[in-house]
DSSP file (Angstrom, degrees, kcal/mol; ACC not computed):
  #  RESIDUE AA STRUCTURE BP1 BP2  ACC     N-H-->O    O-->H-N    N-H-->O    O-->H-N    TCO  KAPPA ALPHA  PHI   PSI    X-CA   Y-CA   Z-CA
    1    1 A M     >        0   0    0      0, 0.0     4,-2.1     0, 0.0     5,-0.2   0.000 360.0 360.0 360.0 -41.9   -7.6  -13.3   17.5
    2    2 A Y  H  >  +     0   0    0      1,-0.2     4,-2.6     2,-0.2     5,-0.1   0.916 360.0  50.7 -56.5 -46.0   -4.1  -12.9   16.0
    3    3 A N  H  > S+     0   0    0      1,-0.2     4,-2.5     2,-0.2    -1,-0.2   0.899 109.1  50.4 -61.1 -44.2   -4.9  -15.5   13.3
    4    4 A S  H  > S+     0   0    0      2,-0.2     4,-2.3     1,-0.2    -1,-0.2   0.844 109.2  51.4 -65.0 -34.0   -8.1  -13.8   12.3
    5    5 A L  H  X S+     0   0    0     -4,-2.1     4,-3.1     2,-0.2    -2,-0.2   0.927 110.6  49.6 -67.3 -43.0   -6.2  -10.4   12.1
    6    6 A V  H  X S+     0   0    0     -4,-2.6     4,-2.1     2,-0.2    -2,-0.2   0.938 111.0  48.2 -58.9 -46.4   -3.7  -12.0    9.8
    7    7 A T  H  X S+     0   0    0     -4,-2.5     4,-2.4     2,-0.2     5,-0.2   0.913 112.3  49.4 -62.6 -43.2   -6.3  -13.5    7.6
    8    8 A T  H  X S+     0   0    0     -4,-2.3     4,-2.8     1,-0.2     5,-0.2   0.927 109.6  52.5 -60.8 -43.5   -8.1  -10.1    7.4
    9    9 A H  H  X S+     0   0    0     -4,-3.1     4,-1.7     1,-0.2    -1,-0.2   0.889 108.4  51.4 -57.5 -39.6   -4.8   -8.5    6.5
   10   10 A Y  H  X S+     0   0    0     -4,-2.1     4,-1.8     2,-0.2    -2,-0.2   0.938 113.0  43.1 -64.7 -49.7   -4.4  -11.1    3.8
   11   11 A F  H  X S+     0   0    0     -4,-2.4     4,-2.3     1,-0.2    -2,-0.2   0.878 113.0  52.3 -65.3 -37.0   -7.9  -10.4    2.2
   12   12 A L  H  X S+     0   0    0     -4,-2.8     4,-2.4    -5,-0.2    -1,-0.2   0.835 105.9  56.4 -70.1 -29.9   -7.5   -6.7    2.6
   13   13 A M  H  X S+     0   0    0     -4,-1.7     4,-2.6    -5,-0.2    -2,-0.2   0.915 108.3  46.5 -63.7 -44.0   -4.1   -7.0    0.7
   14   14 A I  H  X S+     0   0    0     -4,-1.8     4,-2.1     1,-0.2    -2,-0.2   0.906 113.1  48.8 -68.0 -39.1   -5.8   -8.6   -2.2
   15   15 A A  H  X S+     0   0    0     -4,-2.3     4,-2.4     2,-0.2    -2,-0.2   0.879 112.8  48.5 -68.2 -37.8   -8.6   -6.0   -2.2
   16   16 A L  H  X S+     0   0    0     -4,-2.4     4,-3.1     2,-0.2     5,-0.2   0.931 109.8  51.2 -65.9 -46.0   -5.9   -3.2   -2.0
   17   17 A L  H  X S+     0   0    0     -4,-2.6     4,-2.6     1,-0.2    -2,-0.2   0.934 113.7  45.0 -57.1 -47.1   -3.9   -4.7   -4.9
   18   18 A V  H  X S+     0   0    0     -4,-2.1     4,-2.8     2,-0.2    -1,-0.2   0.902 113.4  50.2 -61.3 -43.6   -7.1   -4.9   -7.0
   19   19 A L  H  X S+     0   0    0     -4,-2.4     4,-2.8     2,-0.2    -2,-0.2   0.904 111.2  47.9 -63.8 -40.1   -8.1   -1.4   -6.1
   20   20 A L  H  X S+     0   0    0     -4,-3.1     4,-2.9     2,-0.2     5,-0.3   0.950 113.6  48.4 -62.9 -47.7   -4.6    0.0   -6.9
   21   21 A L  H  X S+     0   0    0     -4,-2.6     4,-3.0    -5,-0.2     5,-0.3   0.953 113.6  46.6 -56.9 -51.1   -4.6   -1.8  -10.2
   22   22 A F  H  X S+     0   0    0     -4,-2.8     4,-3.0     2,-0.2     5,-0.3   0.930 114.2  47.0 -53.7 -50.5   -8.1   -0.6  -11.1
   23   23 A T  H  X S+     0   0    0     -4,-2.8     4,-2.6     2,-0.2    -2,-0.2   0.935 116.2  43.3 -62.9 -48.9   -7.3    2.9  -10.1
   24   24 A I  H  X S+     0   0    0     -4,-2.9     4,-2.3     2,-0.2    -2,-0.2   0.957 116.2  48.4 -60.8 -51.5   -4.0    3.1  -12.0
   25   25 A G  H  X S+     0   0    0     -4,-3.0     4,-2.3    -5,-0.3    -2,-0.2   0.932 114.1  45.3 -55.3 -52.5   -5.5    1.4  -15.0
   26   26 A R  H  X S+     0   0    0     -4,-3.0     4,-3.1    -5,-0.3    -1,-0.2   0.908 112.9  50.8 -58.5 -43.9   -8.6    3.6  -15.2
   27   27 A F  H  X S+     0   0    0     -4,-2.6     4,-2.1    -5,-0.3    -1,-0.2   0.850 107.5  52.6 -69.5 -31.0   -6.6    6.7  -14.6
   28   28 A I  H  X S+     0   0    0     -4,-2.3     4,-2.2     2,-0.2    -1,-0.2   0.936 113.8  44.3 -65.9 -44.9   -4.2    5.8  -17.4
   29   29 A I  H  X S+     0   0    0     -4,-2.3     4,-2.1     1,-0.2    -2,-0.2   0.944 114.7  48.5 -61.9 -48.4   -7.1    5.3  -19.8
   30   30 A Q  H  <>S+     0   0    0     -4,-3.1     5,-2.6     1,-0.2     4,-0.3   0.862 111.1  50.0 -61.5 -36.2   -8.9    8.5  -18.6
   31   31 A K  H ><5S+     0   0    0     -4,-2.1     3,-1.2     3,-0.2    -1,-0.2   0.917 111.5  49.2 -69.6 -42.8   -5.7   10.6  -19.0
   32   32 A Q  H 3<5S+     0   0    0     -4,-2.2    -2,-0.2     1,-0.3    -1,-0.2   0.881 113.9  46.0 -61.6 -37.3   -5.2    9.2  -22.6
   33   33 A Q  T 3<5S-     0   0    0     -4,-2.1    -1,-0.3    -5,-0.2    -2,-0.2   0.435 109.3-125.0 -87.4  -1.0   -8.7   10.0  -23.5
   34   34 A N  T < 5 +     0   0    0     -3,-1.2    -3,-0.2    -4,-0.3    -4,-0.1   0.883  48.1 170.4  54.3  42.8   -8.5   13.5  -21.9
   35   35 A T      < -     0   0    0     -5,-2.6    -1,-0.2    -6,-0.1    -2,-0.1  -0.679  39.1-102.1 -81.8 133.0  -11.4   12.7  -19.8
   36   36 A P        -     0   0    0      0, 0.0     2,-1.0     0, 0.0    -1,-0.1  -0.196  30.2-116.0 -55.0 143.5  -12.2   15.3  -17.0
   37   37 A F        +     0   0    0      4,-0.1     2,-0.1     3,-0.1    79,-0.0  -0.722  53.9 174.0 -78.7 103.7  -11.1   14.4  -13.4
   38   38 A G     >  -     0   0    0     -2,-1.0     4,-2.1    -3,-0.0     5,-0.2  -0.189  46.8 -76.4-108.1-163.5  -14.5   14.2  -11.9
   39   39 A N  H  > S+     0   0    0      1,-0.2     4,-2.6     2,-0.2     5,-0.2   0.879 125.1  53.6 -62.7 -42.6  -16.2   13.3   -8.6
   40   40 A F  H  > S+     0   0    0      1,-0.2     4,-2.6     2,-0.2    -1,-0.2   0.907 110.1  46.7 -62.4 -40.5  -15.9    9.5   -9.3
   41   41 A E  H  > S+     0   0    0      2,-0.2     4,-2.3     1,-0.2     5,-0.2   0.893 112.2  51.2 -67.2 -39.7  -12.1    9.7   -9.9
   42   42 A D  H  X S+     0   0    0     -4,-2.1     4,-1.9     1,-0.2    -2,-0.2   0.931 113.1  45.1 -60.5 -46.2  -11.8   11.8   -6.7
   43   43 A K  H  X S+     0   0    0     -4,-2.6     4,-3.3     1,-0.2    -2,-0.2   0.885 111.1  53.5 -68.5 -37.4  -13.7    9.3   -4.7
   44   44 A L  H  X S+     0   0    0     -4,-2.6     4,-2.3     1,-0.2    -1,-0.2   0.923 109.9  46.6 -65.8 -42.4  -11.8    6.4   -6.2
   45   45 A S  H  X S+     0   0    0     -4,-2.3     4,-2.2     2,-0.2    -1,-0.2   0.884 114.6  49.4 -63.2 -36.5   -8.4    7.9   -5.3
   46   46 A L  H  X S+     0   0    0     -4,-1.9     4,-3.1    -5,-0.2     5,-0.2   0.952 109.7  49.5 -68.0 -50.6   -9.8    8.6   -1.8
   47   47 A I  H  X S+     0   0    0     -4,-3.3     4,-2.9     1,-0.2     5,-0.2   0.904 111.1  50.2 -56.0 -43.6  -11.2    5.1   -1.3
   48   48 A T  H  X S+     0   0    0     -4,-2.3     4,-2.3     1,-0.2    -1,-0.2   0.935 111.0  49.8 -61.3 -44.9   -7.8    3.6   -2.4
   49   49 A L  H  X S+     0   0    0     -4,-2.2     4,-2.0     2,-0.2    -2,-0.2   0.919 111.8  47.9 -59.2 -44.9   -6.0    5.9    0.1
   50   50 A I  H  X S+     0   0    0     -4,-3.1     4,-2.8     1,-0.2     5,-0.2   0.936 110.4  50.8 -64.3 -44.9   -8.4    4.8    2.9
   51   51 A F  H  X S+     0   0    0     -4,-2.9     4,-2.5     1,-0.2    -1,-0.2   0.919 109.7  51.5 -57.7 -42.4   -8.0    1.2    2.1
   52   52 A S  H  X S+     0   0    0     -4,-2.3     4,-2.0     1,-0.2    -1,-0.2   0.879 110.3  48.2 -61.4 -38.1   -4.2    1.6    2.2
   53   53 A H  H  X S+     0   0    0     -4,-2.0     4,-2.9     2,-0.2     5,-0.2   0.916 111.8  49.5 -70.3 -42.6   -4.3    3.3    5.6
   54   54 A I  H  X S+     0   0    0     -4,-2.8     4,-2.7     1,-0.2     5,-0.2   0.935 110.5  49.7 -58.1 -44.1   -6.5    0.6    7.0
   55   55 A Q  H  X S+     0   0    0     -4,-2.5     4,-2.2    -5,-0.2    -1,-0.2   0.902 112.3  48.3 -66.4 -38.3   -4.3   -2.1    5.7
   56   56 A L  H  X S+     0   0    0     -4,-2.0     4,-2.5     2,-0.2    -1,-0.2   0.926 111.6  49.5 -68.1 -42.2   -1.2   -0.3    7.3
   57   57 A L  H  X S+     0   0    0     -4,-2.9     4,-2.3     1,-0.2    -2,-0.2   0.913 111.5  48.7 -64.8 -40.2   -3.0    0.2   10.7
   58   58 A L  H  X S+     0   0    0     -4,-2.7     4,-2.6    -5,-0.2    -1,-0.2   0.896 110.2  53.0 -64.7 -40.7   -4.0   -3.5   10.7
   59   59 A G  H  X S+     0   0    0     -4,-2.2     4,-2.7    -5,-0.2    -2,-0.2   0.917 107.9  50.3 -57.5 -45.1   -0.3   -4.3    9.8
   60   60 A F  H  X S+     0   0    0     -4,-2.5     4,-2.6     2,-0.2     5,-0.3   0.941 111.0  48.6 -61.0 -45.7    0.8   -2.3   12.8
   61   61 A I  H  X S+     0   0    0     -4,-2.3     4,-1.6     1,-0.2     5,-0.2   0.923 112.1  48.1 -62.4 -41.7   -1.6   -4.1   15.1
   62   62 A I  H  X S+     0   0    0     -4,-2.6     4,-1.9     2,-0.2     6,-0.3   0.897 112.6  51.6 -62.8 -40.8   -0.5   -7.5   13.8
   63   63 A F  H  < S+     0   0    0     -4,-2.7     6,-1.3     1,-0.2    -2,-0.2   0.931 115.2  37.9 -60.5 -48.4    3.1   -6.5   14.3
   64   64 A F  H  < S+     0   0    0     -4,-2.6    -1,-0.2     1,-0.2    -2,-0.2   0.640 119.0  47.4 -87.8 -13.6    2.9   -5.3   17.7
   65   65 A L  H  < S+     0   0    0     -4,-1.6    -1,-0.2    -5,-0.3    -2,-0.2   0.720 109.6  63.3 -90.9 -24.1    0.5   -8.0   18.9
   66   66 A G  S >< S-     0   0    0     -4,-1.9     3,-0.5    -5,-0.2     4,-0.4  -0.056 104.9 -82.2 -89.9-168.1    2.5  -10.8   17.3
   67   67 A P  T 3  S+     0   0    0      0, 0.0     4,-0.5     0, 0.0     3,-0.3   0.635 109.7  76.4 -71.7 -17.1    5.9  -12.3   17.8
   68   68 A W  T >  S+     0   0    0     -6,-0.3     3,-1.2     1,-0.2     4,-0.4   0.856  81.2  62.4 -72.4 -34.7    7.7   -9.6   15.6
   69   69 A A  G X  S+     0   0    0     -6,-1.3     3,-1.6    -3,-0.5     4,-0.3   0.880  97.6  57.1 -60.6 -37.4    7.8   -6.7   17.9
   70   70 A E  G >  S+     0   0    0     -4,-0.4     3,-1.0    -3,-0.3    -1,-0.3   0.748  95.5  68.2 -67.5 -18.5    9.9   -8.5   20.5
   71   71 A K  G X  S+     0   0    0     -3,-1.2     3,-1.7    -4,-0.5     7,-0.3   0.660  78.4  81.4 -71.6 -14.0   12.6   -9.0   17.8
   72   72 A L  G <  S+     0   0    0     -3,-1.6     3,-0.5    -4,-0.4    -1,-0.2   0.746  87.8  54.4 -64.8 -20.8   13.2   -5.3   17.7
   73   73 A S  G <  S+     0   0    0     -3,-1.0    -1,-0.3    -4,-0.3     3,-0.2   0.536 106.3  54.5 -87.8  -4.7   15.5   -5.6   20.7
   74   74 A E    <>  +     0   0    0     -3,-1.7     4,-2.4     1,-0.1     3,-0.4  -0.329  63.3 145.9-119.3  51.4   17.5   -8.3   18.8
   75   75 A M  H  >  +     0   0    0     -3,-0.5     4,-2.6     1,-0.2     5,-0.2   0.818  66.1  58.9 -63.8 -32.0   18.4   -6.5   15.7
   76   76 A G  H  > S+     0   0    0      1,-0.2     4,-0.9     2,-0.2    -1,-0.2   0.918 111.6  41.8 -59.9 -44.8   21.8   -8.1   15.3
   77   77 A E  H  > S+     0   0    0     -3,-0.4     4,-0.9     2,-0.2     3,-0.4   0.880 112.4  54.3 -70.0 -38.5   20.2  -11.5   15.1
   78   78 A V  H >< S+     0   0    0     -4,-2.4     3,-1.0    -7,-0.3     7,-0.5   0.924 104.5  54.1 -60.5 -45.5   17.4  -10.3   12.9
   79   79 A M  H 3< S+     0   0    0     -4,-2.6    -1,-0.2     1,-0.2    -2,-0.2   0.753 106.1  52.7 -62.5 -25.6   19.7   -8.8   10.4
   80   80 A K  H 3< S+     0   0    0     -4,-0.9     2,-0.6    -3,-0.4    -1,-0.2   0.680 101.9  69.1 -79.5 -19.5   21.5  -12.2   10.0
   81   81 A N    <X  -     0   0    0     -3,-1.0     4,-2.7    -4,-0.9     5,-0.2  -0.912  66.7-160.2-111.4 115.2   18.2  -14.1    9.4
   82   82 A S  H  > S+     0   0    0     -2,-0.6     4,-2.1     1,-0.2     5,-0.2   0.842  91.3  52.6 -65.2 -39.1   16.5  -13.3    6.1
   83   83 A F  H  > S+     0   0    0      2,-0.2     4,-1.7     1,-0.2    -1,-0.2   0.950 115.6  39.2 -59.0 -50.8   13.1  -14.6    7.3
   84   84 A Q  H  > S+     0   0    0      1,-0.2     4,-2.8     2,-0.2     5,-0.4   0.881 113.6  55.3 -68.7 -39.0   13.1  -12.4   10.4
   85   85 A R  H  X>S+     0   0    0     -4,-2.7     5,-2.3    -7,-0.5     4,-2.1   0.893 107.6  50.9 -61.4 -40.7   14.7   -9.5    8.5
   86   86 A L  I  <>S+     0   0    0     -4,-2.1     5,-3.2     3,-0.2    -1,-0.2   0.921 117.6  38.3 -60.9 -48.0   11.8   -9.6    5.9
   87   87 A H  I  <5S+     0   0    0     -4,-1.7    -2,-0.2    -5,-0.2    -1,-0.2   0.792 124.8  35.4 -80.4 -29.7    9.2   -9.6    8.6
   88   88 A V  I  <5S+     0   0    0     -4,-2.8    -3,-0.2    -5,-0.1    -2,-0.2   0.807 135.6   6.3 -94.8 -34.5   10.7   -7.2   11.1
   89   89 A I  I  X5S+     0   0    0     -4,-2.1     4,-2.1    -5,-0.4     5,-0.3   0.798 123.8  44.3-114.7 -58.3   12.4   -4.7    8.8
   90   90 A E  I  ><S+     0   0    0     -5,-2.3     4,-2.3     2,-0.2     5,-0.3   0.943 114.5  42.2 -69.0 -50.8   11.9   -5.0    5.1
   91   91 A H  H  ><S+     0   0    0     -5,-3.2     4,-2.7    -6,-0.2     5,-0.2   0.974 119.2  41.8 -61.1 -54.1    8.1   -5.6    4.9
   92   92 A P  H  > S+     0   0    0      0, 0.0     4,-2.4     0, 0.0     5,-0.2   0.942 117.3  47.5 -62.8 -43.2    7.0   -3.0    7.4
   93   93 A L  H  X S+     0   0    0     -4,-2.1     4,-2.2     1,-0.2    -2,-0.2   0.922 113.8  47.4 -61.2 -44.4    9.4   -0.3    6.2
   94   94 A T  H  X S+     0   0    0     -4,-2.3     4,-2.6    -5,-0.3    -1,-0.2   0.911 111.8  50.2 -64.1 -44.1    8.5   -0.8    2.6
   95   95 A M  H  X S+     0   0    0     -4,-2.7     4,-2.5    -5,-0.3     5,-0.2   0.883 108.3  52.4 -65.9 -37.1    4.8   -0.8    3.3
   96   96 A I  H  X S+     0   0    0     -4,-2.4     4,-2.3    -5,-0.2    -1,-0.2   0.940 111.2  47.2 -64.2 -42.9    5.1    2.4    5.3
   97   97 A I  H  X S+     0   0    0     -4,-2.2     4,-2.2     1,-0.2    -2,-0.2   0.896 110.3  52.5 -62.7 -39.5    6.9    4.1    2.4
   98   98 A A  H  X S+     0   0    0     -4,-2.6     4,-1.8     2,-0.2    -1,-0.2   0.897 111.2  46.7 -64.5 -38.7    4.3    2.8   -0.1
   99   99 A I  H  X S+     0   0    0     -4,-2.5     4,-2.4     2,-0.2    -2,-0.2   0.881 109.6  53.7 -69.5 -35.1    1.5    4.3    2.0
  100  100 A I  H  X S+     0   0    0     -4,-2.3     4,-2.7    -5,-0.2    -2,-0.2   0.935 109.6  48.8 -63.6 -44.3    3.3    7.5    2.4
  101  101 A L  H  X S+     0   0    0     -4,-2.2     4,-2.3     1,-0.2    -2,-0.2   0.842 110.1  50.7 -66.7 -32.8    3.7    7.6   -1.5
  102  102 A I  H  X S+     0   0    0     -4,-1.8     4,-2.3     2,-0.2    -1,-0.2   0.924 112.4  47.1 -66.1 -44.0   -0.1    6.9   -1.9
  103  103 A T  H  X S+     0   0    0     -4,-2.4     4,-2.7     1,-0.2     5,-0.2   0.929 112.9  48.4 -67.5 -43.1   -0.9    9.7    0.6
  104  104 A I  H  X S+     0   0    0     -4,-2.7     4,-3.1     2,-0.2     5,-0.3   0.935 111.0  52.7 -63.7 -43.6    1.6   12.1   -1.2
  105  105 A G  H  X S+     0   0    0     -4,-2.3     4,-2.2     1,-0.2    -2,-0.2   0.918 111.5  44.1 -57.3 -47.4    0.0   11.2   -4.6
  106  106 A R  H  X S+     0   0    0     -4,-2.3     4,-2.1     2,-0.2    -1,-0.2   0.936 115.1  48.7 -64.6 -47.1   -3.5   11.9   -3.5
  107  107 A S  H  X S+     0   0    0     -4,-2.7     4,-1.2     1,-0.2    -2,-0.2   0.925 113.5  46.4 -59.8 -44.7   -2.4   15.2   -1.8
  108  108 A R  H  X S+     0   0    0     -4,-3.1     4,-0.7    -5,-0.2     3,-0.2   0.890 110.0  54.4 -63.7 -37.4   -0.5   16.4   -4.9
  109  109 A A  H >< S+     0   0    0     -4,-2.2     3,-1.0    -5,-0.3    -1,-0.2   0.907 104.1  55.2 -64.6 -40.8   -3.4   15.4   -7.3
  110  110 A K  H 3< S+     0   0    0     -4,-2.1    -1,-0.2     1,-0.3    -2,-0.2   0.842 106.6  51.1 -57.1 -35.2   -5.8   17.5   -5.2
  111  111 A K  H 3< S+     0   0    0     -4,-1.2    -1,-0.3    -3,-0.2    -2,-0.2   0.618  88.1 102.3 -82.1 -12.6   -3.5   20.6   -5.7
  112  112 A Q    <<  -     0   0    0     -3,-1.0    -3,-0.0    -4,-0.7     6,-0.0  -0.387  59.6-154.2 -73.0 148.6   -3.3   20.2   -9.5
  113  113 A T  S    S+     0   0    0     -2,-0.1     2,-0.3     5,-0.0    -1,-0.1   0.671  73.0  61.1 -96.7 -21.8   -5.5   22.5  -11.5
  114  114 A T  S  > S-     0   0    0      1,-0.1     4,-2.0   -78,-0.0     5,-0.1  -0.764  78.4-128.5-108.8 157.0   -5.8   20.3  -14.6
  115  115 A S  H  > S+     0   0    0     -2,-0.3     4,-2.8     1,-0.2     5,-0.2   0.907 110.8  55.5 -65.6 -40.0   -7.3   16.9  -15.0
  116  116 A G  H  > S+     0   0    0      1,-0.2     4,-2.2     2,-0.2    -1,-0.2   0.885 107.8  49.1 -62.3 -36.8   -4.2   15.6  -16.8
  117  117 A G  H  > S+     0   0    0      2,-0.2     4,-2.2     1,-0.2    -1,-0.2   0.879 110.2  50.2 -66.7 -39.0   -2.1   16.7  -13.8
  118  118 A K  H  X S+     0   0    0     -4,-2.0     4,-2.0     2,-0.2     5,-0.2   0.948 112.2  46.9 -62.6 -46.5   -4.3   15.1  -11.3
  119  119 A Y  H  X S+     0   0    0     -4,-2.8     4,-2.6     1,-0.2    -2,-0.2   0.915 112.1  52.3 -61.6 -43.1   -4.3   11.8  -13.3
  120  120 A K  H  X S+     0   0    0     -4,-2.2     4,-2.2    -5,-0.2     5,-0.2   0.895 107.4  50.2 -60.8 -45.0   -0.5   12.0  -13.6
  121  121 A Q  H  X S+     0   0    0     -4,-2.2     4,-2.4     2,-0.2     5,-0.3   0.914 114.9  43.4 -56.6 -48.3    0.1   12.5   -9.9
  122  122 A V  H  X>S+     0   0    0     -4,-2.0     4,-2.4     1,-0.2     5,-0.5   0.918 113.9  50.8 -69.0 -42.0   -2.0    9.5   -9.0
  123  123 A I  H  X5S+     0   0    0     -4,-2.6     4,-1.6    -5,-0.2    -2,-0.2   0.935 114.9  42.6 -62.8 -47.9   -0.6    7.3  -11.7
  124  124 A I  H  X5S+     0   0    0     -4,-2.2     4,-2.2    -5,-0.2    -2,-0.2   0.945 122.2  35.4 -65.9 -54.6    3.0    8.0  -10.7
  125  125 A F  H  X5S+     0   0    0     -4,-2.4     4,-2.1    -5,-0.2    -2,-0.2   0.910 121.0  46.0 -75.7 -41.9    2.7    7.8   -6.9
  126  126 A Y  H  X5S+     0   0    0     -4,-2.4     4,-2.7    -5,-0.3    -1,-0.2   0.862 113.4  53.3 -64.8 -38.5    0.1    5.0   -6.7
  127  127 A G  H  X<S+     0   0    0     -4,-1.6     4,-2.3    -5,-0.5    -2,-0.2   0.932 109.7  45.0 -65.8 -47.3    2.2    3.1   -9.4
  128  128 A I  H  X S+     0   0    0     -4,-2.2     4,-2.2     1,-0.2    -1,-0.2   0.903 113.8  51.1 -61.6 -41.4    5.4    3.3   -7.4
  129  129 A A  H  X S+     0   0    0     -4,-2.1     4,-2.7     2,-0.2    -2,-0.2   0.914 108.7  50.8 -62.9 -41.3    3.6    2.3   -4.3
  130  130 A L  H  X S+     0   0    0     -4,-2.7     4,-2.8     1,-0.2     5,-0.2   0.939 109.9  51.1 -61.0 -45.4    2.0   -0.7   -6.1
  131  131 A I  H  X S+     0   0    0     -4,-2.3     4,-2.1     1,-0.2    -1,-0.2   0.919 111.1  47.3 -56.8 -48.9    5.4   -1.7   -7.3
  132  132 A L  H  X S+     0   0    0     -4,-2.2     4,-1.4     2,-0.2    -1,-0.2   0.896 112.5  49.8 -60.2 -42.9    6.9   -1.5   -3.7
  133  133 A I  H  X S+     0   0    0     -4,-2.7     4,-1.0     1,-0.2     3,-0.5   0.954 110.7  48.6 -62.7 -48.4    4.0   -3.5   -2.2
  134  134 A V  H  < S+     0   0    0     -4,-2.8     3,-0.3     1,-0.2    -1,-0.2   0.871 111.9  49.9 -66.2 -31.8    4.2   -6.2   -4.7
  135  135 A L  H  < S+     0   0    0     -4,-2.1    -1,-0.2    -5,-0.2    -2,-0.2   0.765 116.3  40.4 -76.7 -20.2    8.0   -6.6   -4.2
  136  136 A R  H  < S+     0   0    0     -4,-1.4    -1,-0.2    -3,-0.5    -2,-0.2   0.328  79.9 112.9-113.2   8.6    7.8   -6.7   -0.4
  137  137 A I  S  < S-     0   0    0     -4,-1.0     2,-2.9    -3,-0.3     3,-0.3  -0.666  77.1-122.0 -71.4 131.4    4.8   -8.9    0.2
  138  138 A P    >>  +     0   0    0      0, 0.0     3,-1.7     0, 0.0     4,-0.5  -0.384  45.9 167.8 -75.9  71.4    6.2  -12.0    1.7
  139  139 A W  G >4  +     0   0    0     -2,-2.9     3,-1.3     1,-0.3    -3,-0.0   0.861  67.9  58.9 -53.0 -42.2    4.7  -14.2   -1.0
  140  140 A Q  G 34 S+     0   0    0     -3,-0.3    -1,-0.3     1,-0.2    -3,-0.0   0.729 109.2  45.0 -65.6 -15.7    6.6  -17.3   -0.2
  141  141 A Y  G <4 S+     0   0    0     -3,-1.7     2,-0.5     2,-0.0    -1,-0.2   0.467  85.1 110.0-105.7  -0.3    5.2  -17.4    3.4
  142  142 A I    <<  +     0   0    0     -3,-1.3    -5,-0.0    -4,-0.5    -3,-0.0  -0.652  34.8 174.2 -81.9 124.9    1.5  -16.7    2.4
  143  143 A N              0   0    0     -2,-0.5    -1,-0.2     0, 0.0    -4,-0.0   0.482 360.0 360.0-102.0  -7.6   -0.7  -19.7    3.0
  144  144 A G              0   0    0   -137,-0.0    -2,-0.1     0, 0.0  -133,-0.0   0.429 360.0 360.0  84.5 360.0   -4.0  -17.9    2.2
């Protein structure tokens, strides 16, 4: 079961990255063209938010069902080992921050009164989240 969860997490990661790139790219183009922020854009930002939360939830399940949760009681040792530090501290913490940023971006966009303001909020917050996600995915340990 653990391996299938990790595989699902991997494929959802690919889907989330594509979705973030598509959303950010589309919103940049829409903002430049002064296109109204419509129902499709609202749903797209919502779907991206939902995917990110599902991915985070799955990550929590993997973390607590797998070998990493027991390392929380050995923090001195974890901090000395870059592989363990990445999986126990850096990756989870960065992903939590990224998902918080996505959530804030969607929330702030909903409060904006202009289409340009809505696009700007999503572009900024989703963009920073995308950068954080890409920087803290353990690429060197992904076997696919």
